[in-house]
C-alpha positions as CSV (number, residue, x, y, z in Angstrom):
1,M,54.7,5.1,-196.3
2,W,52.5,2.1,-196.8
3,E,49.5,4.0,-195.3
4,R,50.0,6.8,-197.9
5,I,50.3,4.3,-200.7
6,R,47.1,2.6,-199.5
7,V,45.3,5.9,-199.6
8,I,46.4,6.6,-203.1
9,L,45.5,3.1,-204.2
10,R,42.0,3.5,-202.7
11,K,41.6,6.9,-204.4
12,E,42.7,5.5,-207.8
13,F,40.4,2.5,-207.6
14,I,37.4,4.7,-206.6
15,Q,38.2,7.1,-209.4
16,A,38.5,4.3,-212.0
17,L,35.5,2.2,-210.9
18,R,32.9,4.7,-209.7
19,D,31.7,5.4,-213.3
20,P,29.7,2.4,-214.6
21,R,30.9,3.2,-218.2
22,M,34.5,3.1,-217.1
23,R,34.0,-0.2,-215.4
24,V,32.7,-1.6,-218.7
25,L,35.5,0.0,-220.7
26,L,38.2,-1.6,-218.5
27,F,37.0,-5.2,-218.8
28,L,34.6,-5.6,-221.8
29,P,36.8,-4.4,-224.7
30,P,39.5,-7.1,-224.0
31,V,36.9,-9.8,-224.1
32,I,35.4,-8.4,-227.3
33,Q,38.8,-8.2,-228.9
34,S,39.7,-11.7,-228.0
35,I,36.4,-13.0,-229.5
36,V,36.9,-10.9,-232.7
37,F,40.5,-12.2,-233.1
38,G,39.3,-15.8,-232.4
39,F,36.5,-15.7,-235.0
40,A,37.6,-13.1,-237.6
41,V,41.3,-13.6,-237.8
42,N,41.4,-17.0,-239.4
43,L,44.0,-17.9,-242.0
44,D,42.7,-21.5,-242.4
45,V,41.3,-22.4,-245.9
46,D,38.7,-25.1,-245.3
47,H,36.5,-24.3,-248.3
48,A,38.0,-23.1,-251.6
49,R,36.0,-22.2,-254.7
50,I,37.5,-23.6,-257.9
51,A,36.5,-23.8,-261.6
52,W,37.0,-27.0,-263.5
53,M,38.1,-26.9,-267.1
54,D,38.1,-30.4,-268.5
55,M,39.7,-30.4,-271.9
56,D,39.8,-34.3,-272.0
57,R,36.3,-35.2,-270.9
58,T,37.1,-38.9,-270.1
59,P,36.3,-41.2,-267.2
60,V,39.8,-40.7,-265.8
61,S,39.5,-36.9,-265.8
62,R,36.1,-37.2,-264.2
63,D,37.6,-39.4,-261.5
64,L,40.2,-36.7,-260.8
65,R,37.4,-34.1,-260.5
66,T,35.5,-36.4,-258.1
67,R,38.6,-36.6,-255.9
68,F,38.7,-32.8,-255.7
69,E,35.1,-32.5,-254.8
70,G,35.2,-35.4,-252.3
71,S,38.2,-33.9,-250.5
72,G,35.9,-31.5,-248.6
73,R,38.2,-28.6,-249.3
74,F,37.1,-27.7,-252.8
75,E,33.7,-26.7,-254.4
76,V,33.4,-26.6,-258.1
77,V,31.5,-23.4,-258.9
78,A,32.0,-23.1,-262.6
79,L,32.8,-25.1,-265.7
80,P,34.6,-22.7,-268.1
81,S,35.2,-23.8,-271.7
82,T,37.3,-20.9,-273.0
83,E,40.3,-18.9,-271.9
84,E,38.1,-15.8,-271.7
85,E,35.8,-17.4,-269.1
86,V,38.8,-18.5,-267.1
87,Q,40.2,-15.0,-267.1
88,S,36.7,-13.6,-266.1
89,L,36.3,-16.0,-263.2
90,L,39.7,-15.1,-261.7
91,D,39.3,-11.4,-262.3
92,R,35.9,-11.2,-260.6
93,G,37.1,-13.4,-257.7
94,Q,34.3,-15.9,-258.4
95,A,36.9,-18.7,-258.2
96,Q,40.1,-18.9,-256.2
97,A,41.6,-21.4,-258.7
98,V,41.0,-23.0,-262.0
99,V,42.0,-26.6,-262.5
100,R,42.6,-27.4,-266.2
101,V,42.9,-31.0,-267.4
102,L,44.9,-31.0,-270.6
103,P,43.8,-32.8,-273.8
104,D,44.7,-36.5,-274.2
105,F,44.9,-36.8,-270.4
106,E,43.6,-40.4,-270.3
107,R,45.4,-41.5,-273.4
108,D,48.8,-40.4,-272.1
109,I,48.1,-42.2,-268.8
110,R,47.3,-45.4,-270.5
111,R,50.4,-45.2,-272.7
112,G,52.6,-44.4,-269.8
113,R,53.5,-40.9,-271.1
114,P,53.9,-37.7,-269.0
115,T,50.7,-35.7,-268.8
116,G,49.7,-32.6,-266.9
117,V,47.1,-31.0,-264.7
118,Q,47.4,-27.2,-264.6
119,V,46.3,-25.3,-261.6
120,L,45.8,-21.5,-262.1
121,I,45.6,-19.8,-258.7
122,D,44.5,-16.3,-257.8
123,G,47.6,-15.0,-255.9
124,T,46.0,-11.8,-254.6
125,N,46.1,-13.4,-251.1
126,S,49.4,-15.1,-251.0
127,N,48.5,-17.2,-247.9
128,T,45.3,-18.5,-249.5
129,A,47.1,-19.1,-252.8
130,S,49.8,-21.1,-251.1
131,L,47.3,-23.3,-249.2
132,V,45.1,-23.9,-252.3
133,S,48.2,-24.8,-254.3
134,S,49.3,-27.2,-251.6
135,Y,45.9,-28.9,-251.3
136,A,45.6,-29.3,-255.1
137,G,49.1,-30.7,-255.3
138,Q,48.3,-33.3,-252.6
139,I,45.2,-34.5,-254.4
140,V,47.0,-34.8,-257.7
141,A,49.9,-36.6,-256.0
142,A,47.5,-39.0,-254.4
143,F,45.8,-39.6,-257.7
144,S,49.2,-40.3,-259.3
145,A,50.2,-42.7,-256.5
146,D,47.0,-44.7,-257.0
147,V,47.7,-44.9,-260.7
148,L,51.3,-46.1,-260.0
149,A,49.9,-48.6,-257.5
150,G,48.1,-50.2,-260.4
151,R,49.6,-51.5,-263.6
152,Q,50.6,-48.2,-265.2
153,N,54.1,-46.7,-264.8
154,V,53.4,-43.0,-265.5
155,R,54.0,-39.5,-264.4
156,I,51.3,-37.2,-263.3
157,L,52.8,-33.7,-263.4
158,A,50.9,-31.2,-261.3
159,R,51.8,-27.7,-262.5
160,S,51.1,-24.6,-260.5
161,P,52.4,-21.0,-260.9
162,G,55.0,-21.5,-258.1
163,A,56.1,-25.2,-258.1
164,A,55.9,-28.5,-259.9
165,V,55.4,-31.9,-258.3
166,N,56.6,-35.1,-259.9
167,A,54.8,-37.9,-258.1
168,S,56.5,-40.8,-260.0
169,V,59.8,-40.3,-258.2
170,V,58.3,-40.4,-254.8
171,Q,59.3,-43.8,-253.3
172,V,59.0,-43.0,-249.5
173,D,55.7,-42.7,-247.7
174,A,56.0,-39.6,-245.5
175,R,53.7,-39.7,-242.4
176,S,53.6,-36.4,-240.6
177,R,52.4,-35.9,-237.1
178,V,51.8,-32.3,-235.9
179,W,52.6,-31.5,-232.3
180,F,51.1,-28.8,-230.1
181,N,48.4,-27.8,-232.7
182,P,47.3,-31.1,-234.3
183,D,44.4,-29.5,-236.3
184,L,46.6,-26.6,-237.4
185,L,43.9,-24.1,-236.3
186,S,45.0,-20.5,-236.7
187,R,42.9,-19.4,-233.7
188,N,45.0,-21.6,-231.4
189,Y,48.0,-19.5,-232.6
190,F,46.4,-16.1,-232.5
191,V,44.2,-16.0,-229.4
192,P,47.0,-16.6,-226.9
193,G,48.9,-13.8,-228.5
194,V,45.9,-11.5,-227.9
195,I,46.6,-11.7,-224.1
196,A,50.0,-10.1,-224.7
197,N,48.7,-7.4,-227.0
198,I,45.7,-6.4,-224.8
199,I,47.6,-6.3,-221.6
200,M,50.1,-4.0,-223.3
201,M,47.5,-1.6,-224.7
202,V,45.4,-1.4,-221.6
203,T,48.1,-0.9,-219.0
204,L,50.2,1.4,-221.2
205,M,47.4,3.7,-222.1
206,L,45.7,3.8,-218.7
207,T,48.9,4.5,-216.8
208,A,49.8,7.4,-219.2
209,L,46.3,8.9,-219.1
210,A,45.9,8.6,-215.4
211,I,48.9,10.7,-214.6
212,V,48.3,13.2,-217.4
213,R,44.8,13.7,-216.2
214,E,46.1,15.0,-212.9
215,K,48.1,17.6,-214.8
216,E,45.1,18.7,-216.9
217,I,42.7,19.1,-214.0
218,G,45.3,20.8,-211.8
219,T,45.5,18.3,-209.0
220,M,49.1,17.3,-209.6
221,E,50.2,20.5,-207.9
222,Q,48.1,19.7,-204.9
223,L,49.6,16.2,-204.7
224,M,53.1,17.7,-204.8
225,V,52.5,19.8,-201.7
226,T,51.2,16.8,-199.7
227,P,53.5,14.6,-197.7
228,V,53.2,12.0,-200.5
229,R,56.6,11.2,-202.0
230,P,57.2,10.7,-205.7
231,V,57.8,7.0,-205.3
232,E,54.6,6.6,-203.3
233,L,52.7,8.6,-205.9
234,M,54.1,6.5,-208.7
235,L,53.2,3.2,-206.9
236,G,49.8,4.4,-206.1
237,K,49.2,5.4,-209.8
238,T,50.5,2.3,-211.4
239,L,49.5,-0.6,-209.1
240,P,45.8,-0.3,-209.8
241,F,46.3,-0.7,-213.5
242,A,48.6,-3.7,-212.9
243,V,45.7,-5.3,-211.1
244,V,43.4,-4.4,-214.1
245,G,46.0,-6.0,-216.5
246,L,46.0,-9.3,-214.5
247,V,42.2,-9.4,-214.3
248,D,42.1,-9.0,-218.1
249,V,44.6,-11.9,-218.4
250,V,42.2,-14.0,-216.4
251,L,39.2,-12.9,-218.5
252,I,40.9,-13.6,-221.9
253,T,42.1,-16.9,-220.7
254,V,38.6,-17.9,-219.6
255,V,37.3,-16.8,-223.1
256,A,40.0,-18.8,-224.8
257,L,39.2,-22.0,-222.8
258,V,35.4,-21.7,-222.7
259,I,34.5,-20.2,-226.1
260,F,37.4,-21.4,-228.4
261,H,38.4,-24.5,-226.5
262,I,42.1,-23.6,-226.9
263,P,44.2,-26.0,-224.7
264,L,46.1,-24.6,-221.8
265,H,48.8,-27.2,-221.3
266,G,51.0,-25.2,-218.9
267,S,50.5,-23.6,-215.5
268,F,48.1,-20.7,-215.2
269,L,49.9,-19.4,-212.2
270,F,53.2,-19.4,-214.1
271,L,51.4,-17.4,-216.8
272,L,50.3,-14.8,-214.2
273,A,53.9,-14.6,-212.9
274,C,55.2,-14.0,-216.4
275,A,52.5,-11.4,-216.9
276,V,53.8,-9.5,-213.8
277,L,57.3,-9.3,-215.5
278,F,55.8,-8.0,-218.6
279,L,53.7,-5.4,-216.7
280,M,56.9,-3.9,-215.3
281,T,57.7,-2.9,-218.9
282,T,54.3,-1.6,-219.9
283,L,53.7,0.3,-216.7
284,G,57.2,1.8,-216.9
285,A,56.6,2.8,-220.5
286,G,53.2,4.4,-219.6
287,L,54.9,6.3,-216.8
288,L,57.6,7.5,-219.2
289,L,55.0,8.6,-221.7
290,S,53.2,10.6,-219.0
291,T,56.3,12.6,-218.3
292,I,56.6,13.8,-221.9
293,S,52.9,14.5,-222.5
294,Q,50.9,17.5,-221.3
295,T,47.4,16.5,-222.4
296,Q,45.5,13.2,-222.6
297,Q,45.4,13.5,-226.3
298,Q,49.2,13.6,-226.5
299,A,49.5,10.7,-224.1
300,M,47.1,8.6,-226.2
301,M,48.9,9.4,-229.5
302,A,52.2,8.6,-227.8
303,S,50.9,5.3,-226.6
304,F,49.8,4.4,-230.1
305,F,53.2,5.4,-231.4
306,F,54.8,3.0,-228.9
307,S,52.3,0.1,-229.2
308,T,51.9,-0.1,-233.0
309,P,55.6,-0.8,-233.8
310,A,55.7,-3.2,-230.9
311,F,52.7,-5.1,-232.3
312,M,54.2,-5.2,-235.8
313,L,57.6,-6.5,-234.6
314,S,56.3,-9.0,-232.0
315,G,55.7,-12.0,-234.2
316,F,52.0,-12.0,-233.4
317,A,50.8,-12.0,-237.0
318,F,54.0,-11.9,-239.1
319,P,56.7,-14.5,-238.5
320,I,59.9,-12.8,-237.4
321,R,62.1,-15.2,-239.5
322,N,60.4,-13.8,-242.6
323,M,61.5,-10.2,-241.8
324,P,64.7,-8.6,-243.1
325,V,67.7,-9.5,-241.1
326,A,68.1,-5.9,-239.8
327,V,64.5,-5.9,-238.6
328,Q,65.0,-9.3,-237.0
329,Y,67.7,-7.9,-234.8
330,L,65.5,-4.9,-234.0
331,T,62.8,-7.3,-232.6
332,Y,65.2,-8.3,-229.8
333,L,64.5,-4.8,-228.3
334,N,60.8,-5.5,-228.2
335,P,59.6,-6.9,-224.9
336,L,56.3,-7.9,-226.5
337,R,58.1,-10.5,-228.6
338,Y,59.3,-12.3,-225.5
339,F,55.9,-12.3,-223.7
340,I,54.1,-13.6,-226.8
341,E,56.7,-16.5,-227.0
342,I,56.0,-17.2,-223.3
343,V,52.2,-17.1,-223.7
344,R,52.2,-19.4,-226.7
345,G,54.7,-21.7,-225.0
346,I,52.5,-22.1,-221.9
347,F,49.3,-22.5,-223.8
348,L,50.3,-24.8,-226.7
349,K,53.5,-26.5,-225.5
350,G,52.9,-26.6,-221.8
351,V,56.6,-25.6,-221.2
352,G,57.7,-24.0,-217.9
353,F,60.6,-22.1,-216.4
354,S,63.3,-24.6,-217.7
355,V,62.5,-23.6,-221.3
356,L,61.2,-20.1,-221.0
357,W,63.8,-18.7,-218.6
358,P,65.7,-16.8,-221.4
359,Q,62.5,-14.9,-222.3
360,M,61.7,-14.2,-218.7
361,A,65.3,-12.9,-218.1
362,C,64.9,-10.5,-221.0
363,L,61.6,-9.3,-219.7
364,A,63.0,-8.7,-216.2
365,V,66.0,-6.8,-217.6
366,Y,63.8,-4.6,-219.9
367,G,61.3,-4.1,-217.1
368,V,63.9,-3.0,-214.6
369,A,65.5,-0.7,-217.1
370,V,62.3,1.0,-218.4
371,L,60.8,1.2,-214.9
372,G,64.0,2.6,-213.5
373,L,64.3,5.3,-216.2
374,S,60.6,6.2,-215.8
375,V,61.0,6.6,-212.0
376,V,64.0,8.8,-212.4
377,R,62.3,11.0,-215.0
378,F,59.1,11.1,-213.1
379,H,60.9,12.2,-210.0
380,K,62.7,15.0,-211.8
381,R,59.4,16.2,-213.4
382,L,57.8,16.4,-209.9
383,D,60.9,18.2,-208.6
């Protein structure tokens, strides 16, 4: 038995690696995808373009503008004086926000009266708008706190389209400390998730295509009349791509550590062990897709049909808690969800089996179920 499996494994490795272009396609795209995700998929807002509409033109209003410019997050790109100019700047996307200081700003402060700073934000990109609103609110709140620390007892009301901040009632100094991702870099969140997505796409598609290719070129019938048993054929067809998936995990981890300097607080060997559990699911799904496909084009389309919903419901880019309740329950059927939680937990939190065992148990259950169903169906198709 093991001799026959070894022969099939040798045949599959030779067939997959003999073509130089195939060798490149197996290992280069995962590296490129991880680099693209690391550099291009960035939700951080480190530099926002704003317009400054000063309707007071006093030293106090200029001091507030200096605080915006000195924060390092904002760049004043325009000084509109009319409502039409404000509308044009936001319509053309030349400014992401307009800060408008209302008339009598300094006089109201000196008299202890409520006054306002209006922040008009382009909400086309909700994530950017939320961050710009938060940054502007922090600056206005800090300005108000400095005024309150002096001799004035006033309110600086920061108005934005979504919320209002009243700094005068703040009596407690909140000091936040961020764990696991202190700099709040989005690449630290996204790049580890790339490992899960790439290992799914590569192993799922390669497994389905490898078996369907045998059907297309007519060699499946030749294999069926050999002493090779269905289980041996299945192992020989899937194990090479399991090795490819683990090699891709190593490559992407190296890219994450060397190029993006993402911390790996947990055990790399534990990461590989969890990847093996996840491979049971992807290899089983690829094997299952091969039994319902007659051509490589059908197998490729079927793999996309499987991987795209899995990606959308995995929590990779969209928080699961923000999805509708019915969809949240649906995500529990998605093995990719559990593996992404495992990868991020190992990379960013450094947790191990004592914390991640529920996710590992779910992967093991799904892996055994999918792989078992695939083996039964594959066996019947060969019979």
